N, C-alpha and C positions, 0 to 999 in steps of 0.2 A: 871550404876554404874561400876568401874573398879578399882580393888584393893582396896585401902584403901578410895576412893574418889569417890563423887558422881559429874557427870559432867553435866551441864545445860546450856540451851541457855534462855535468859530472854528477855522480853517484858517491856517497848517499846523502850529499848536503843540497841535491837539487838546485844546482848554481849554474850560471851561464857565466863563460869566461873567454877571453880570447888570447892567443899566443902569437906574439910576432916571429914571425919564422926567421928573420935575421939573426936574432940573439936570445930566442926562446923566453922572452919577457911575457909575464902572465899579467894580464888585468881583469878585474872581477868585476861584472855588470851587477849581479845581486842574485839572492834566491828567489825562485818562481813560486812555488808555494810549501805546504806542509809535508808533501810527498818526499819520498827519498829520490824519485826518478826524473831527472831532467830529460823528457824523450824525445825532444824534438827542438832543434836550433834553424832558424833561416836568418838571411842577410840580405839587405839590398843597399843601395847607396847611402841611404840615410839612418837606417833603424836596424838594429838587433832585436829578433823576436825569439822569446822561449817559451816553450810549451811543456807543461808536467803531465805524468800519469796521473790518476785520480789522487787526491780531487784535482781534476782537470782545470788548470789556470794559464791563461795566455797573456805575458806581458811583452812590452814594446821598450826598448831604451834607445835614445839617441846613441848613434854610432860612436860619436865622440865622447859618450859617457853622460850621464844625468839621472834625473828621476825617471822612474818607469811610468807607461802608460798600461791601466788594466783593460785589456780587451776581452776578458772573460764573459762579460755580459752578453757577447754577440755569438757566444758558442750555444750548444744544446746539451741537455743531460747527457752523459756518457758514464758507464759503469766501469770504462778503463782510463777515463781521461783523455788526454791529446796523445795519438801515437807516431804521427808525424806531421809536418805542414811544409809548404812552399811559398815563396812570394814572386810575383810576376807582374811588372808593369803597375806597381803601386795595390794590388791586390793580394790579399792573404789568403791562402788556401789551406784549411785545416781538417786533418782527419780526426772527427769527434766522434768516436763509436761507431754508429752505424749511419753516420751522416757525412757527407763531405761539405763542408761549409765555407763560403768565400764571402769577403766583404772588403771594402777600402779602411785604410787605418781609422777614419773617422766613425765607421760603423754602417755607412751608407752603402747602398747596392749591395745588402745582404742576400744571399741565395743559399737555400739548405737542400743538399741532394740527398735522398734516402738510398741506399744501396738495397738491391733485391734481397729477398728473405734467404735464399740459398747462401748468401754471404755471410761471414761472421761479423768482421770488422774492416775497415780500411785502415791497413797498417803501413803503405807507404805512399808518399806523393812527390812528384818531380817535375820540372818543367823540362821538356825535350830540347833537342837541338833544333827542332822545326817550330819553337815557341808555343806549342800546344803544352797544356797541363795534364797528366796522367796520374791515375790512381789504382794501387794494387789492393787486393782483399784477401784477406785472411782465411784460410782455409780451401777455399775454392781456386785461390790464384787468379781470379777474373781480373783482366786488365781493362781499364776504363778510359776513354778520353774524356776529359772534363770538358762538356759545353757551357754555353751560356747559363742554361737552366736545367741540366741534366748530366746524365752519366750515358755513354754509349760505349758499349763492350767492343773492343778490337782485338781481344785474343785471350788465351788461357794457357801460358807456358807450361804450367804445371797442375797438380791439384793436392789437397790434403796437406797444405805446408803453412808454416808461418813464414812471414817474408821479412827479411833483413836488410835489404837493399833494393832500390830502383834507381838507376842513374842514366843519364842521357849517354848517347855514343854520338859520334860525327855521323851525317847521313840520316838521321831521323831514327836509327836503331835505338833498342833500349837494352840496357844490361840490368839482370836481377840476381839476386843471392837468396836461398831460402835459409831458414833456420838450421836445416839438416844439412848443408853444405852444397846443396845443387847451384850451379852456376849456369844461367841462361842468356841468351841473346836472342832478340826478336825485332821485327819489324812490325808495328801495328797493323792489324790486317793479314800478317804473314803467319807463317809457320815458326816453332822456336827450336833452337839448338840448345840441348841441356847436356851438361856434362856434372858427373857426380864426384867430388873431390874427395870424398872418403874412400871410392875405389881406385883412386889414382895416385895413391901414394901421399895424399895431403892429409889423410885422417889422423887423429891421434887420440891417444886414452883421455877419457873424461871422467870426473865422479860420477857416479850413478845415481839415477832416480829411485830406482826400486828393484827388488831381486825375489825371485820363486824358484824353489826346488821342485820340479816336476816329478809326478810319479812314474814318469817313463825314464827317470835317471837324468835328465838334463837339468841345466841351470838356465832358467829365463832372467835376462838382465835387461831392464828398461832404462833407456837413456834420453837424448833430447831429439825427439822426432824419429827414433831408431830402438830397434829391441834385437838384440842378439841371443841366440839358443846356443848354449855350450854343451857339447856332448864330451865331457870331461876325460872319459877313459880314452877314448879314441883321440883326444887332443884336436877336434874339429870343432867348427861352429858356423851357423848360419846367421846372416845379419838380414834384416829387411826394414823397410821404412814404414812408421806408424804415425798418425795424424796428431801428434803432440808428444808432450812429457809425459811419462808413464809414471803416474804417483803412487799407485798400488795395484796388486795383482792378486788372484785367487783362482785355483783350479776348480773346475766342475766337472759334471759328468761328461765321461768319454773323453776326459783330457782337455776339455775345451778351457781356454785361458781367458778369465774377464780382467779388463784393465780399466782403470780410471785415468782419463787423460786431463792435462792442463795444456791451455787455457780453455779448450771448447767445452770443457764439462761432459763430454762424451763418455758413455760406458760403452765398450765394445766388446765383442767376442773374438777370441782369435782361434782359428782351427790348428790344433798341434801337427796336423799332417803337411799342410801346404801353406801355412801362416796367411791364408786367406782372413780379411777383417770385415766383421760386420757389425754396423754400429747399431745397438740397441736402442739409443736415444740419448737424450740430454737431461742432465740434472736439474737445470735451469732453476727456478725459484731463488734467484738472487745468489745462487752457489758458484764457487770458484775452483777450489782444490778438493779433489777427492782425497780422504784420510786414509780409509781402510774399506776393503770390500770383503765381507764375509759371504761364503756361500752356504745356504740355507737347504740343503738336499732334502730332507723329510718334506719341505713346503715348495720345493722348487723355486726357489726365489733368492734374490741376493739382497743382502743388507749392508747399506752404504752409508759410511760417516763422511760429512765434508764440512769445508768452512765457507763462509760467505765472500762475496765478491769485495774488493777494496773498498774502504770505509764504511763496509757494513759488520754488524756485530753477530747477527743469528744465522748459526749453521741450520744443518738438516741431517736428520735420518730418514733414507730413502729406501723403498722396497721396490724391487725391480722383478714383476712376474716373469720367469722365463718362458711360460708357455705363450703369453700375450705380448710381452715387452712392454706392459703398462707399469708407468712409474707413478709410486705414491708416495710425496714428500711430506714430511712432518717436522714443522720448525717449532713446533709449541713444546718438544720435550725438553729443551735447555734453551729457553727464551734468553734473548740478548747475550748468546755465547756461540762461538764455535763449537762443532762436534768434533772432537780432537781425535778421539778414537772408538772404538766398538769391539766388544767380545761376546761372544754368544756361548752361553751355556744351557743346554735344553732348549726350551722355550723362551728363555730370558736374554735379551741384549741389555748389556751394561754399558753405559755411554759416561764420558766426560767431558768438561765444558772449558773453555777460554775465554775470559770475559773480556779481552782485548780485540776479540773479532778478528778482521782480517786488514791490516793498513791502516787502523783507525789511531787517532791521537791519544786515546784513553778508553777505558771502560765506562760502560752505563751503570752497571750493577756492580757492588763492591765485592762479592764472592762468588767464586766457581762453584758448580755443583756436579755431582754425580747422579745419574738416573739410571734405573731399571724399566726396560719396556718388555710389554708381552708382544712377541713378534708373529703370534698367531692372530690375535685380536688387533694387533698394532696399536695399543693403548699403553699409557702410562701406567707402572705399578707403584713407584715410588720416586723422589726426588729429594736429595738431601744437601745442605751444606756441611760436609763433614770436616772440613778444615776452615775455620773461619777466617783465617790469614791467607789462604790460597786464592790468587786470583786466576790461575791458570793450570790445567793439567795437560799431561802430554801423551802418557801412555798407560794401559791398563792390561791386566792379565789376572786370570781366574783359575785357580787350582783347587779342588775340593770346595771347601766353604770359604776360603779366602781370597778376597779381591785385593790386589796388588795395584796400587796408583802411584805414578810417578809426576812430579811437579815441574812445570815450566816456571812458574812465578810461586813460591820460590823455587830457584832453578835447583834441580837434583834432589831436592826431598823427596822421601818415599815413606809409604805407609802400607801395612796389611790390615785389611778390614775384615773382620768376621761377619759374613752374610746373615748368620744365624742370631747372634747376640747384638748385631749392629753397632760393635765396638771396634775401636783400635787397637790391635792386640801387638803390633810391632812397627816401629818407624826409624828412619835413619836418613843420611845424607850420601849421595853417590857423587857430587861435584859436578853434575853436569845432567843434562836431559837426553834420551833417547828413545830406546825401546825395552820394554820388558816381553819376554815370552819363556816358554819351559817346554820340558819333555821328560815323560817319565815321572813326574811328579816333582820333578826339579824347577827351579825358577831362576833365569838369567837375566842381567842387564848389560846392554851397551850403550854407552853414552859419549857424547861429545864432550870437548874441553878435556876431561882426563883421558878420553879415547880409551877408556878400560872394559873389559868384559868380566863381570862379576858374577858369582853365585850367591843368591840371596837365602837366607833361613826360612823354612817352611814350619818352624815352631817356636814360639817366643822363648828368647834367650840365646838363639843362635846368632853366629856372627857372619858379616859379609866377607865372602872370601874373592879376592881377585885373582882371577886366572889368566888373564892377557893385560900387560900394562902397557899403556901409550902406543897403541896399534896405527900406525900411519894412515891418517883419514883418506878415505876414498868415497865418501858418500856425499852425495848433493843435499839429500834429506836425511831423516833420522837413519842410523845404523838398524839392521834388522838380522833376525836368525832365520835360518834354513836348514833344519837339523837333518842329519841322515837318518834313514829308516831304523837303524840300530840305536840312535839317539848317543851315539858316542862322539859325534862332530856335528859342527854347524858351519854352512857355507856362509861367506861374507866377503869384504873387500879388506886388502892389506894394500893400502896405498890405492893405485890403479889398477893392482892386480887381483883377480878372482883366486880366493884362497879358501881352504878347509882348516878349520880350528878344531884339533881333538879336544874333547872335554873331559877333563881329569876325572876319575871315577870318585864317587862320595866316600 
């Protein structure tokens, strides 16, 4: 807020606007970039500044309106674009990935300050009531004073979080809010007081990121920087913090839970007894979202599918040696495509691609592919454009000799591919995309838009049967199946409630 106006950046049009507080009149300055996210807005007496997520773009408009000046050439390359910025005494301070960059509006007196290796990104910048500029970093929550030519650490209020707010308080103190709902207050150089809103009656149900049924009979639910373990028979649960959005989970030996976290790309192991978290490492290699983790117990490894950083096209299939925690990333199996899913049958992993990559303006290649990979030698067995009009796959499942594939583009199309004859033997349309999975030789789909749970045929000529119609949506990512040991039900979400869905007999 500045003067009589509130200045905002909007999603998904990546536009900077201002709202007159007296009468709610809205004025538009303009779109920042092709990104959907206007990630940062700053204002001084003369200009309004707008910064976008990748592709990171920085524009400045005269406060009274008019043509924008492009300040992007003064930034550095950043995989996330701009996360925050502030302006003080005519100097613009920009969180540009792993640098905190400052310069005058004409580009003069530019200073680029690298953050330490332990920090992920600068994600919050503010001007304190003492007139000093402060920066906060993601994951470590290290707090820095921004000096003329560098960064001086003045505190660490938290650890292992994404930061949502850094704001000045009277008397030189600072207020922070984490993505998980922590609120903290600190004075630079002093200790922090921290409150967790989720445990003080301010928490609320959220659409979930991922789910897993554990062999101990518990249901693990991944949320935004938190996980909850439900003991459904007892009606109790445990909740603990975790360093990111849990995009996917898998259970390994001794009940250890492996999780892929966003946006850090960390792969972590969670102890099922005390919920202790051990970081195995980072996917790196220009990756962003973990799509699926498969535990390959015979070879004591994880097989991980992922999509790339924003504006990139090429995902990866990564092998994690659980004895050494060595990461072996392969981006050559599906070139210029996200790796959207992986299923393992025996010693073969089947993967499928999305030509749009992550947050790009369009594909480089025209047709998405399906590939088979030997997970012993970690080499490509075959790669094929099964459907010449498909640009994006979403989910795979294998039962017997049939590979089921679900489309994202075209949305909701599906086919069953005979791996022996290498031909399509069944196909149809589900009306939306989500996940395939199966139990006891049966194949099921759960998709967005129609929000239906269906059973698919396993022999040519069979029909798709709708089991649940228009289930209230509770998934942030794709719906997923978590079958009970007897195969008669699956756990899932009914709105924001954990629910068990009986599966009618065949």
